[in-house]
Phi, psi and omega in degrees: 000316179298321179296320179295316179296316179298317179298318180296315179296321179296318180297317178297317179297318179294318178297319178296320179293320179297319179296321180294323180291324182287335181293134180256144175291152181304322181298322179290319178299316180298314180297320180294334178281349180093010179269146175271165174303326177294320176300315180299322178298320179293317178300314181297318179296323179294315178297319177301317180296324179295330184262356186297328183259021179113200182278120180284163179276151176302135180096347177299136180232153174215137179257157178217156174208135175264107182299330182289315184260338183088356177291148182209170179180181179227141175244130180237139174282114183271323184200152174230118179222134180053236179259022186237146175243127179261120184253144177244121182254128173250111190242134174234097178295154177306131177087350179275140179276331184248150174279140178250147181249135176225142177244135178229169178222136174236134180237150178279135174271183183299333179273000180088007179276145178271120184246132174294124184232155179288000000 
């Protein structure tokens, strides 16, 4: 019985470690999409503005463009559940022919701030 429990715990630990290795940092995801850190700042400011007056309605959209790099996109509120807003980003980095889609979620903390969450 002890051997089975030990084997099970080891398997769970290995699966957890494998998941951690597969997770990419946000900075790498942004770079792989072709966005610069400045582009990300513009995207983040646009999302912040959408949430500044409270919880937006599903379907609300806001567009952004970084005049310096030429990257542009649209952010749409996809869903609102509990204290969280699910955002859908349509991003077209400078020089890219196709728009890329990314989904993020921001949830309110105890202080009422919108925090980017996994």
